[in-house]
N, C-alpha and C positions, 0 to 999 in steps of 0.2 A: 643842579647838583643836589639841592635839598630834597628833591623828589626821590632821587636814588637813595639818599640816606633814610628817608621815611620808609620806603618800601623795604630796604634791606633790614632796617631795625624791626619792622613788623614781621617780616619773614623769619628773622632770627628768634623773635619772641614766640611765634607759633611753633617753630621747630624745636625750640628749647623746651616748651611745655609738652610737646609731643615726646621728646626724649625723656622728660621727667615722668610722663605717663607710662612709657615703656619700662623704665626703671622701677617705678612703683608697682606695676603689674608683675614684673619679674620677682620682686622682693616680697610682695604681700598679696598678689592676685587681686589688687584693688586699684582703681583709677579715681583719684579725687575729682569731684565735679568741677571744682574751681579751674582745673587745667583746661577743660573743654570750654568753659566760659572765657578764659583768657585767650584761647586760640581764636574764638569767634571775635572777641574784642580787638585782637590785633588785625583782623581782616578789615574792619571798618575804616580805620585811617588809611590803610594801604589802598583800598579800593577808591576811597574818596580822593586821595592824592592823585591817583592815575586819572580818575574821571574829570577832575576839575583843573589839573595843572599840566596835562599832556594830551596832545592830539593822537599819540600813538598808544593805544590800549592793547599792546601785544600780549601782556601778561594776563589780562582779565578779559572775559567776554562781557556781555551786557549784564546789567543787574538782574535781568530776568533769567539768564543762564545760571547765575550763582544761586538765585532764589529757588529755581526749579531743582537744581541738584540738591540743595539743602532740604527742601520739602520732600522730595522723592526719597532721599536717604533716610530722613526722619521717619517717614511712614513705614518703609521697609524694616528699618532697625527696630522700630517700636513693635512691629508684629513679631519679629524674631525674639525680642525680649519678652513679649507677652507669652509666647510659647516656650520660654525658657531655653532658647537655642543659643542666645548670647547674653552676656551680663549687661547691666544698665550702664556701667562706665564705658564699656566697649561701644554700645549704641550711641552714647553721647559723643564720644571721641570721633567715631566714624562720621557722624553728622557734622561735627565742628569742622573737620578737615574737608568734607564735601563742599562746604561753603567756599573754601579757598579754591578748590579744584574747578568749580563750575562744571557745566555740562561737557566742555571740551576736554577736560582731563579726568573726568569721573571714572571712565572705563579703565584707563591705565592704573588709576589709584586702586580701584576695587580688584583688578586682576592681580596686581603685585601683592596686595594685601592678602587675598585669598591663597595665592601661591605660598607666601611666607607662613600664613596660618596653617596650611597643610603640612609644611615642613615641621612647624612647632608641634602640631598634633602627632605626627609620627615620632618626634623626639619625646613627647610625653609618654607615648606607648612604650618606647624603648626604655625610658626611665622607670616605668611601672614594672617592667620585667627584670631589669638589671640595675644594680646599685653601682652606677658608674662613678659617682662622686662620693668620696669617703666621708667628708664632713661638710655637707651643704649648709648654707646659711639657714638658721632656724626660721621656719615659716615661709621660706622662699618657694617658688614654683618647683625647683629641683627637689627640695626636701619633701614637699607634698607629693610630687609625682613619684618619688621613690617609695613613698608610703602607700601608693596605689591610687591616689586621687587623680582623676582624669581631666581636671581643669587645665585650660591652655591660656598662657599669658598673651591674649590676643592684642593687647596694647602694643606689643613689640611689632606684630604684623601690621597694625594700623600705622605705626610710625614709619616703618619701612615703605609701605605703600604711599604714605604722604611724601616722604623724601623723593621717591620716584616721580610722583605727580608734580611736585614742585619743580623738579628738574625738567620734566616734560613740558611744563608751562613756561619755562625759562626763568623762573623766580630765583633759582640758585645757580644760574649760569652767568659768570662775570661778563662775558661778551654781550649778552642780552642787556644787562644792566648798564654797560658802557654805551651801548647803542641808544638806550633811553636817555642817558645823560647828554649825548650829542644832540638828540632831537629837542630836548627841553632847553638846552643852552642856545641852540640855533634859532629858537622862536622868540 
């Protein structure tokens, strides 16, 4: 049962800082670096707990799978950042969550993230042309978009993609966690 607690706690920490990143990006178009570091930091005890205390590693693939997803995503997002196609906070947050997804959930993560990012991009263009919000929060994405700025709060899209990837991997499915509890109690 302690294994389920460790994994659940680590998942909640990662998703909590993902939500904080989304909120920060919405309010200031900035994602603090510490959030990405804490998401990575939460992965380590969760992965180690599954690796050492359970025979059923349903949630996670091999360490190579997670490292491969992390390195691949880092290289791609670094190139996108270098060419000024995404912000540095976005690149770090995508990379941090890719460590959690591993190769098995990386494609669903990136797909949902891109889809949500596209919707936010269209919303930004709509806000550029129409003043839909009478008194937007000063300095927020809405306020800046209504002034003509074309930046997209991609932290929101990254968080939505991460939520989907965590669900896809079984990390936020209570039935999967209970199955893990049965496996660890039974051994």
